[in-house]
N, CA and C atoms as an extended XYZ file, in Angstrom:
450
Properties=species:S:1:pos:R:3:atomname:S:1:resname:S:1:resid:I:1 pbc="F F F"
N        -7.978       22.899       -2.873 N   UNK     1
C        -8.941       22.305       -2.265 CA  UNK     1
C        -8.295       22.053       -0.761 C   UNK     1
N        -9.044       22.574        0.471 N   UNK     2
C        -8.678       22.115        1.753 CA  UNK     2
C        -8.948       20.721        2.083 C   UNK     2
N        -8.077       20.030        2.871 N   UNK     3
C        -7.920       18.869        3.695 CA  UNK     3
C        -8.307       19.200        5.050 C   UNK     3
N        -9.165       18.381        6.040 N   UNK     4
C        -9.180       18.186        7.506 CA  UNK     4
C        -8.990       16.785        7.614 C   UNK     4
N        -8.753       16.477        8.869 N   UNK     5
C        -8.445       15.205        9.792 CA  UNK     5
C        -9.869       14.870        9.793 C   UNK     5
N       -10.010       13.265        9.470 N   UNK     6
C       -11.593       12.794        9.649 CA  UNK     6
C       -11.667       12.619       11.235 C   UNK     6
N       -13.074       12.938       11.634 N   UNK     7
C       -13.397       12.829       12.766 CA  UNK     7
C       -13.288       11.521       13.657 C   UNK     7
N       -12.923       11.387       14.625 N   UNK     8
C       -12.289       10.118       15.469 CA  UNK     8
C       -13.421        9.301       15.629 C   UNK     8
N       -14.848       10.353       15.271 N   UNK     9
C       -16.114        9.255       15.673 CA  UNK     9
C       -16.820        8.792       14.166 C   UNK     9
N       -16.305        9.078       13.202 N   UNK    10
C       -16.712        8.535       12.068 CA  UNK    10
C       -16.179        7.279       11.642 C   UNK    10
N       -17.173        6.407       10.797 N   UNK    11
C       -16.531        5.084       10.766 CA  UNK    11
C       -15.465        5.213        9.926 C   UNK    11
N       -14.987        4.202       10.188 N   UNK    12
C       -13.098        3.897        9.582 CA  UNK    12
C       -13.246        3.538        8.295 C   UNK    12
N       -12.919        4.495        7.334 N   UNK    13
C       -12.963        4.221        6.078 CA  UNK    13
C       -12.281        3.066        5.388 C   UNK    13
N       -11.680        2.385        6.205 N   UNK    14
C       -10.862        1.071        5.465 CA  UNK    14
C       -11.963       -0.256        5.485 C   UNK    14
N       -13.194        0.160        6.125 N   UNK    15
C       -14.301       -1.117        5.929 CA  UNK    15
C       -14.301       -1.845        7.099 C   UNK    15
N       -13.719       -1.534        7.989 N   UNK    16
C       -13.950       -2.792        8.872 CA  UNK    16
C       -15.350       -2.582        9.700 C   UNK    16
N       -16.158       -1.276        9.686 N   UNK    17
C       -17.183       -1.019       10.474 CA  UNK    17
C       -16.832       -0.221       11.673 C   UNK    17
N       -16.155       -0.587       12.120 N   UNK    18
C       -15.466        0.288       13.265 CA  UNK    18
C       -15.664        1.874       13.505 C   UNK    18
N       -15.440        2.523       14.691 N   UNK    19
C       -15.337        3.862       14.415 CA  UNK    19
C       -13.657        3.913       14.247 C   UNK    19
N       -13.413        5.054       13.645 N   UNK    20
C       -12.314        5.351       13.303 CA  UNK    20
C       -11.382        5.437       14.084 C   UNK    20
N       -11.429        5.978       15.619 N   UNK    21
C       -11.056        5.892       16.765 CA  UNK    21
C       -10.478        4.357       17.527 C   UNK    21
N       -11.502        3.725       16.836 N   UNK    22
C       -11.199        2.121       17.400 CA  UNK    22
C       -10.541        1.386       16.561 C   UNK    22
N       -10.267        2.043       15.196 N   UNK    23
C        -9.282        0.975       14.179 CA  UNK    23
C        -8.444        1.420       13.727 C   UNK    23
N        -7.843        2.686       12.562 N   UNK    24
C        -6.962        3.001       12.397 CA  UNK    24
C        -6.710        4.445       12.595 C   UNK    24
N        -6.985        5.091       13.757 N   UNK    25
C        -6.771        6.413       14.268 CA  UNK    25
C        -5.468        6.398       14.813 C   UNK    25
N        -4.869        5.537       15.387 N   UNK    26
C        -3.602        5.521       16.144 CA  UNK    26
C        -2.626        4.852       15.426 C   UNK    26
N        -2.785        4.850       13.800 N   UNK    27
C        -1.683        4.122       12.983 CA  UNK    27
C        -0.926        5.262       12.651 C   UNK    27
N        -0.078        4.990       11.703 N   UNK    28
C         1.249        5.773       11.171 CA  UNK    28
C         0.650        6.702       10.234 C   UNK    28
N        -0.369        6.832        9.946 N   UNK    29
C        -1.197        7.562        8.886 CA  UNK    29
C        -2.498        8.136        9.158 C   UNK    29
N        -3.076        8.969        8.555 N   UNK    30
C        -4.342        9.693        8.829 CA  UNK    30
C        -5.431        9.841        7.552 C   UNK    30
N        -6.598        9.583        8.045 N   UNK    31
C        -7.402        9.807        6.923 CA  UNK    31
C        -7.880       11.237        6.684 C   UNK    31
N        -7.909       12.004        5.658 N   UNK    32
C        -8.520       13.149        5.537 CA  UNK    32
C        -9.760       13.318        4.901 C   UNK    32
N       -10.282       14.408        5.040 N   UNK    33
C       -11.478       14.638        3.731 CA  UNK    33
C       -11.759       15.661        3.560 C   UNK    33
N       -11.907       16.134        2.000 N   UNK    34
C       -11.567       17.482        1.853 CA  UNK    34
C       -13.103       18.208        1.590 C   UNK    34
N       -12.908       19.001        1.137 N   UNK    35
C       -14.270       19.969        1.068 CA  UNK    35
C       -15.740       19.501        0.664 C   UNK    35
N       -15.486       18.502       -0.332 N   UNK    36
C       -16.567       17.943       -1.077 CA  UNK    36
C       -17.254       16.847       -0.749 C   UNK    36
N       -16.247       16.417        0.706 N   UNK    37
C       -16.446       15.050        1.300 CA  UNK    37
C       -15.764       13.722        0.942 C   UNK    37
N       -14.552       14.080       -0.223 N   UNK    38
C       -13.976       12.831       -0.460 CA  UNK    38
C       -13.186       12.331        0.582 C   UNK    38
N       -12.581       11.258        0.638 N   UNK    39
C       -11.543       10.771        1.717 CA  UNK    39
C       -10.511       10.014        1.064 C   UNK    39
N        -9.411       10.366        2.043 N   UNK    40
C        -8.221        9.560        1.269 CA  UNK    40
C        -7.238        9.532        2.612 C   UNK    40
N        -6.369        9.109        2.314 N   UNK    41
C        -5.467        8.439        3.191 CA  UNK    41
C        -4.491        9.241        3.061 C   UNK    41
N        -3.838        9.977        4.176 N   UNK    42
C        -2.598       10.774        4.023 CA  UNK    42
C        -1.250        9.962        4.515 C   UNK    42
N        -0.503        9.532        3.878 N   UNK    43
C         0.729        8.523        4.993 CA  UNK    43
C         1.902        9.861        4.711 C   UNK    43
N         2.740        9.814        5.859 N   UNK    44
C         3.854       10.430        5.667 CA  UNK    44
C         5.085        9.265        4.554 C   UNK    44
N         6.146       10.339        4.284 N   UNK    45
C         7.067        9.490        3.105 CA  UNK    45
C         8.472        9.970        4.089 C   UNK    45
N         9.173        8.628        3.729 N   UNK    46
C        10.421        8.807        4.000 CA  UNK    46
C        11.261        9.717        3.087 C   UNK    46
N        12.683        9.958        3.802 N   UNK    47
C        13.457       10.473        2.558 CA  UNK    47
C        13.995       10.104        1.222 C   UNK    47
N        13.969        8.880        1.164 N   UNK    48
C        14.288        8.140       -0.129 CA  UNK    48
C        12.807        8.174       -1.007 C   UNK    48
N        11.463        8.243       -0.472 N   UNK    49
C        10.204        8.204       -1.476 CA  UNK    49
C        10.263        9.804       -1.679 C   UNK    49
N        10.739       10.617       -0.810 N   UNK    50
C        10.800       12.322       -0.945 CA  UNK    50
C        12.009       12.444       -2.442 C   UNK    50
N        12.821       12.039       -2.634 N   UNK    51
C        13.801       11.988       -3.756 CA  UNK    51
C        13.343       11.388       -4.802 C   UNK    51
N        12.704       10.009       -4.536 N   UNK    52
C        12.493        9.715       -5.958 CA  UNK    52
C        11.217       10.313       -6.533 C   UNK    52
N         9.950       10.891       -5.753 N   UNK    53
C         9.450       11.824       -6.158 CA  UNK    53
C         9.482       12.870       -6.880 C   UNK    53
N        10.844       13.714       -5.983 N   UNK    54
C        11.516       14.958       -6.745 CA  UNK    54
C        11.924       14.285       -8.010 C   UNK    54
N        12.843       13.046       -8.211 N   UNK    55
C        13.528       12.802       -9.587 CA  UNK    55
C        12.319       12.778      -10.425 C   UNK    55
N        11.135       12.002      -10.213 N   UNK    56
C        10.246       11.820      -10.843 CA  UNK    56
C         9.066       13.308      -11.476 C   UNK    56
N         9.453       14.179      -10.469 N   UNK    57
C         9.010       15.194      -11.098 CA  UNK    57
C         9.778       16.165      -11.927 C   UNK    57
N        11.426       15.858      -11.891 N   UNK    58
C        12.326       16.694      -12.673 CA  UNK    58
C        12.265       15.880      -14.290 C   UNK    58
N        11.635       14.444      -14.167 N   UNK    59
C        11.966       13.791      -15.194 CA  UNK    59
C        10.577       14.397      -15.960 C   UNK    59
N         9.546       14.302      -15.338 N   UNK    60
C         8.163       15.147      -16.146 CA  UNK    60
C         8.330       16.577      -16.720 C   UNK    60
N         9.030       17.269      -16.021 N   UNK    61
C         9.220       18.734      -16.655 CA  UNK    61
C         9.952       18.419      -17.582 C   UNK    61
N        11.079       17.607      -17.558 N   UNK    62
C        12.203       17.462      -18.577 CA  UNK    62
C        11.442       17.016      -19.997 C   UNK    62
N        10.808       16.238      -19.637 N   UNK    63
C         9.683       15.639      -21.063 CA  UNK    63
C         8.267       16.598      -21.001 C   UNK    63
N         8.428       17.307      -20.285 N   UNK    64
C         6.734       17.947      -20.937 CA  UNK    64
C         6.928       19.351      -20.750 C   UNK    64
N         8.014       19.943      -20.538 N   UNK    65
C         8.093       21.226      -20.682 CA  UNK    65
C         7.692       22.131      -19.275 C   UNK    65
N         6.969       21.572      -18.425 N   UNK    66
C         5.951       22.076      -17.491 CA  UNK    66
C         5.828       21.350      -16.198 C   UNK    66
N         5.747       21.822      -15.116 N   UNK    67
C         5.605       20.753      -13.680 CA  UNK    67
C         4.012       20.060      -13.983 C   UNK    67
N         4.250       18.578      -13.332 N   UNK    68
C         2.929       18.071      -13.216 CA  UNK    68
C         1.910       19.145      -12.753 C   UNK    68
N         0.629       18.331      -13.086 N   UNK    69
C        -0.493       19.225      -12.480 CA  UNK    69
C        -0.969       18.107      -11.773 C   UNK    69
N        -2.358       18.389      -11.049 N   UNK    70
C        -3.009       17.698      -10.272 CA  UNK    70
C        -3.482       16.367      -10.849 C   UNK    70
N        -3.840       16.462      -12.382 N   UNK    71
C        -4.371       15.193      -13.015 CA  UNK    71
C        -3.397       14.475      -13.805 C   UNK    71
N        -2.065       14.593      -13.836 N   UNK    72
C        -1.068       13.820      -14.205 CA  UNK    72
C        -0.624       12.931      -13.258 C   UNK    72
N        -0.127       11.490      -13.893 N   UNK    73
C         0.109       10.739      -13.000 CA  UNK    73
C         1.582       10.906      -12.647 C   UNK    73
N         1.370       10.296      -11.434 N   UNK    74
C         2.949       10.215      -10.611 CA  UNK    74
C         4.109        9.156      -11.454 C   UNK    74
N         3.717        8.471      -12.025 N   UNK    75
C         4.415        7.584      -12.899 CA  UNK    75
C         4.226        7.401      -14.176 C   UNK    75
N         5.550        7.704      -15.170 N   UNK    76
C         4.943        7.430      -16.644 CA  UNK    76
C         4.427        6.437      -16.948 C   UNK    76
N         3.193        6.195      -17.361 N   UNK    77
C         2.560        4.957      -17.893 CA  UNK    77
C         3.489        4.375      -19.233 C   UNK    77
N         4.469        4.936      -19.923 N   UNK    78
C         5.349        4.820      -20.954 CA  UNK    78
C         6.335        3.698      -20.290 C   UNK    78
N         6.919        3.828      -19.067 N   UNK    79
C         8.169        3.480      -18.399 CA  UNK    79
C         7.532        2.553      -17.853 C   UNK    79
N         5.998        1.853      -17.697 N   UNK    80
C         5.650        0.891      -16.510 CA  UNK    80
C         5.094       -0.430      -17.349 C   UNK    80
N         5.652       -1.339      -17.115 N   UNK    81
C         5.157       -2.424      -17.341 CA  UNK    81
C         3.736       -2.839      -16.721 C   UNK    81
N         2.931       -3.670      -17.810 N   UNK    82
C         1.472       -4.071      -17.241 CA  UNK    82
C         1.285       -4.815      -15.791 C   UNK    82
N         0.196       -4.822      -15.322 N   UNK    83
C         0.294       -5.350      -13.950 CA  UNK    83
C         0.642       -6.685      -14.063 C   UNK    83
N         0.152       -7.530      -14.822 N   UNK    84
C         0.743       -9.014      -14.930 CA  UNK    84
C         2.123       -9.004      -14.988 C   UNK    84
N         2.924       -8.281      -15.833 N   UNK    85
C         4.441       -8.341      -15.793 CA  UNK    85
C         4.840       -8.064      -14.630 C   UNK    85
N         4.305       -6.858      -13.738 N   UNK    86
C         4.740       -6.450      -12.561 CA  UNK    86
C         4.770       -7.371      -11.575 C   UNK    86
N         3.460       -7.887      -11.610 N   UNK    87
C         3.095       -9.479      -10.471 CA  UNK    87
C         4.274      -10.631      -10.729 C   UNK    87
N         4.262      -10.418      -11.960 N   UNK    88
C         5.447      -11.661      -12.357 CA  UNK    88
C         6.702      -11.440      -11.725 C   UNK    88
N         7.300      -10.453      -12.311 N   UNK    89
C         8.427       -9.579      -11.950 CA  UNK    89
C         8.772       -9.803      -10.273 C   UNK    89
N         7.612       -9.276       -9.739 N   UNK    90
C         7.934       -9.152       -8.158 CA  UNK    90
C         7.952      -10.647       -7.372 C   UNK    90
N         6.894      -11.907       -8.207 N   UNK    91
C         7.297      -13.052       -7.173 CA  UNK    91
C         8.476      -13.801       -7.718 C   UNK    91
N         9.036      -13.168       -8.866 N   UNK    92
C        10.237      -13.605       -9.238 CA  UNK    92
C        11.139      -13.178       -8.335 C   UNK    92
N        11.392      -11.999       -7.834 N   UNK    93
C        12.209      -11.496       -7.227 CA  UNK    93
C        12.132      -12.033       -5.496 C   UNK    93
N        10.554      -12.125       -4.956 N   UNK    94
C        10.925      -12.641       -3.906 CA  UNK    94
C        11.051      -13.762       -3.919 C   UNK    94
N        10.867      -14.799       -4.689 N   UNK    95
C        11.537      -16.348       -4.724 CA  UNK    95
C        12.929      -16.061       -5.013 C   UNK    95
N        13.396      -15.532       -5.382 N   UNK    96
C        15.047      -15.814       -5.651 CA  UNK    96
C        15.462      -15.109       -3.998 C   UNK    96
N        14.733      -14.061       -3.604 N   UNK    97
C        15.036      -13.646       -2.277 CA  UNK    97
C        14.960      -14.506       -0.665 C   UNK    97
N        14.431      -15.618       -1.213 N   UNK    98
C        13.888      -16.663       -0.245 CA  UNK    98
C        13.105      -16.206        0.665 C   UNK    98
N        11.789      -15.443        0.032 N   UNK    99
C        10.836      -14.809        1.053 CA  UNK    99
C         9.760      -16.477        0.881 C   UNK    99
N         9.138      -16.327        2.443 N   UNK   100
C         8.247      -17.446        2.399 CA  UNK   100
C         6.981      -17.750        1.191 C   UNK   100
N         7.015      -18.943        0.863 N   UNK   101
C         5.856      -18.817       -0.141 CA  UNK   101
C         4.517      -18.645        0.648 C   UNK   101
N         4.536      -18.555        1.655 N   UNK   102
C         3.048      -17.891        2.229 CA  UNK   102
C         2.722      -16.628        2.257 C   UNK   102
N         4.091      -15.685        2.294 N   UNK   103
C         4.054      -14.755        1.777 CA  UNK   103
C         3.794      -14.017        0.499 C   UNK   103
N         4.419      -14.357       -0.475 N   UNK   104
C         4.163      -14.877       -1.570 CA  UNK   104
C         2.919      -14.902       -2.450 C   UNK   104
N         2.347      -15.996       -1.682 N   UNK   105
C         0.734      -16.291       -1.892 CA  UNK   105
C         0.033      -14.955       -1.590 C   UNK   105
N         0.234      -14.602       -0.724 N   UNK   106
C        -0.531      -13.376        0.442 CA  UNK   106
C        -0.169      -11.960       -0.910 C   UNK   106
N         1.026      -11.726       -1.125 N   UNK   107
C         1.208      -10.718       -2.173 CA  UNK   107
C         0.357      -11.133       -3.470 C   UNK   107
N         0.656      -11.998       -3.702 N   UNK   108
C        -0.065      -12.457       -5.233 CA  UNK   108
C        -1.648      -12.505       -5.239 C   UNK   108
N        -2.148      -12.641       -4.065 N   UNK   109
C        -3.639      -12.649       -3.786 CA  UNK   109
C        -4.267      -11.395       -3.327 C   UNK   109
N        -3.403      -10.575       -2.675 N   UNK   110
C        -3.722       -9.277       -2.378 CA  UNK   110
C        -3.099       -7.885       -2.803 C   UNK   110
N        -2.074       -8.452       -3.704 N   UNK   111
C        -1.245       -6.631       -4.107 CA  UNK   111
C        -0.517       -5.969       -2.810 C   UNK   111
N        -0.392       -6.723       -1.774 N   UNK   112
C         0.021       -6.001       -0.628 CA  UNK   112
C         1.080       -6.749       -0.171 C   UNK   112
N         2.158       -5.937        0.403 N   UNK   113
C         3.308       -6.034        1.000 CA  UNK   113
C         3.611       -5.834        2.128 C   UNK   113
N         2.933       -6.697        3.132 N   UNK   114
C         2.933       -6.230        4.590 CA  UNK   114
C         4.104       -6.877        5.367 C   UNK   114
N         5.179       -5.652        5.844 N   UNK   115
C         6.112       -5.819        6.905 CA  UNK   115
C         6.235       -5.667        8.210 C   UNK   115
N         6.820       -5.890        8.890 N   UNK   116
C         6.713       -5.189       10.377 CA  UNK   116
C         7.173       -3.580       10.506 C   UNK   116
N         7.673       -2.708        9.186 N   UNK   117
C         8.440       -2.075        9.052 CA  UNK   117
C         7.179       -0.912        8.334 C   UNK   117
N         6.012       -1.629        8.152 N   UNK   118
C         5.091       -0.744        7.055 CA  UNK   118
C         3.758       -1.135        7.561 C   UNK   118
N         3.628       -2.039        8.491 N   UNK   119
C         2.395       -2.537        9.322 CA  UNK   119
C         1.605       -1.404        9.594 C   UNK   119
N         2.212       -0.428       10.881 N   UNK   120
C         1.277        0.863       11.105 CA  UNK   120
C         0.908        1.726       10.120 C   UNK   120
N         1.479        1.631        8.776 N   UNK   121
C         1.015        2.422        7.635 CA  UNK   121
C        -0.370        1.855        6.615 C   UNK   121
N        -0.471        0.540        7.348 N   UNK   122
C        -1.747       -0.097        6.571 CA  UNK   122
C        -3.074       -0.191        7.395 C   UNK   122
N        -4.454        0.280        6.746 N   UNK   123
C        -5.418        0.091        7.015 CA  UNK   123
C        -5.687       -1.215        7.705 C   UNK   123
N        -6.240       -1.275        8.941 N   UNK   124
C        -6.679       -2.246        9.568 CA  UNK   124
C        -6.966       -3.474        8.578 C   UNK   124
N        -8.078       -3.079        7.939 N   UNK   125
C        -8.808       -4.038        6.831 CA  UNK   125
C        -7.725       -4.867        5.832 C   UNK   125
N        -6.672       -3.805        5.343 N   UNK   126
C        -5.224       -4.376        4.159 CA  UNK   126
C        -4.681       -5.416        5.323 C   UNK   126
N        -4.285       -5.191        6.724 N   UNK   127
C        -3.565       -6.357        7.382 CA  UNK   127
C        -4.098       -7.353        7.504 C   UNK   127
N        -5.649       -7.592        7.843 N   UNK   128
C        -6.706       -8.805        7.846 CA  UNK   128
C        -6.615       -9.204        6.649 C   UNK   128
N        -6.977       -8.486        5.611 N   UNK   129
C        -6.901       -8.999        4.137 CA  UNK   129
C        -5.355      -10.197        4.042 C   UNK   129
N        -4.425       -9.521        4.190 N   UNK   130
C        -3.038      -10.066        3.902 CA  UNK   130
C        -3.014      -11.422        4.920 C   UNK   130
N        -3.303      -11.168        6.293 N   UNK   131
C        -3.469      -12.060        7.250 CA  UNK   131
C        -4.353      -13.340        6.895 C   UNK   131
N        -5.264      -12.933        6.296 N   UNK   132
C        -6.267      -13.993        6.082 CA  UNK   132
C        -5.672      -14.677        4.969 C   UNK   132
N        -4.854      -14.304        3.803 N   UNK   133
C        -4.490      -14.643        2.361 CA  UNK   133
C        -3.409      -15.445        2.951 C   UNK   133
N        -2.511      -15.236        4.225 N   UNK   134
C        -1.056      -16.264        4.796 CA  UNK   134
C        -2.424      -17.323        5.339 C   UNK   134
N        -3.094      -17.411        6.148 N   UNK   135
C        -3.908      -18.375        6.962 CA  UNK   135
C        -4.249      -19.349        5.863 C   UNK   135
N        -4.674      -18.537        4.395 N   UNK   136
C        -5.301      -19.255        3.197 CA  UNK   136
C        -4.155      -20.287        2.750 C   UNK   136
N        -3.117      -19.797        2.587 N   UNK   137
C        -1.841      -20.682        2.292 CA  UNK   137
C        -1.846      -22.037        3.101 C   UNK   137
N        -1.687      -21.719        4.557 N   UNK   138
C        -1.453      -22.680        5.044 CA  UNK   138
C        -2.516      -24.198        5.386 C   UNK   138
N        -3.785      -23.209        4.858 N   UNK   139
C        -4.755      -24.316        4.649 CA  UNK   139
C        -4.874      -25.201        3.398 C   UNK   139
N        -4.115      -24.220        2.681 N   UNK   140
C        -4.031      -25.315        1.569 CA  UNK   140
C        -3.029      -26.176        1.138 C   UNK   140
N        -1.799      -25.870        2.008 N   UNK   141
C        -0.266      -26.580        2.520 CA  UNK   141
C        -0.366      -26.773        3.807 C   UNK   141
N        -1.443      -27.737        4.396 N   UNK   142
C        -0.939      -27.977        5.520 CA  UNK   142
C         0.572      -28.700        6.343 C   UNK   142
N         1.014      -29.251        5.101 N   UNK   143
C         2.207      -29.803        5.544 CA  UNK   143
C         3.379      -28.731        5.847 C   UNK   143
N         2.914      -27.428        5.599 N   UNK   144
C         3.656      -26.552        5.643 CA  UNK   144
C         3.940      -26.238        6.736 C   UNK   144
N         5.356      -25.887        7.746 N   UNK   145
C         5.302      -25.167        9.097 CA  UNK   145
C         4.700      -23.500        9.122 C   UNK   145
N         3.942      -23.394       10.080 N   UNK   146
C         3.485      -22.034       10.178 CA  UNK   146
C         4.389      -20.535       10.417 C   UNK   146
N         5.472      -21.415       10.643 N   UNK   147
C         6.544      -20.126       11.313 CA  UNK   147
C         7.110      -19.543       10.044 C   UNK   147
N         6.838      -17.985       10.026 N   UNK   148
C         7.277      -17.258        8.972 CA  UNK   148
C         8.802      -16.570        9.406 C   UNK   148
N         9.726      -17.253        8.957 N   UNK   149
C        11.316      -16.237        9.148 CA  UNK   149
C        11.642      -15.558        7.702 C   UNK   149
N        10.629      -15.419        6.862 N   UNK   150
C        11.138      -14.486        5.825 CA  UNK   150
C        10.299      -13.061        5.948 C   UNK   150
């Protein structure tokens, strides 16, 4: 199925209600639309991600004796912990790394990890959702300093 870039004049799929050209168009990804009208986000992959996907593909072939198809999961469900366990492990890792509690709160609330390195790859609505969760943390903890060093 072929895909083409979403029109700049279309409403942005991220949910802000703005036109795509005034919202996410200039970010580091593109929204694409297929022949059936389904919209998805096309995000460039760095070399590390490409290598990881190739490793996962090779493991799939070794396990199933065939290449993965379009309906096969990228990650083997047997190798993955449930969402609650993954979140708990991530929060524990963030805490050990000294990540600011406001960012941990935002991660727990949104499931997103917003950094300066990936901000350009996030839809505007996701950036806002994360930033709103950080603001919520400070509203709940007014004694905290609002400067994020982590």
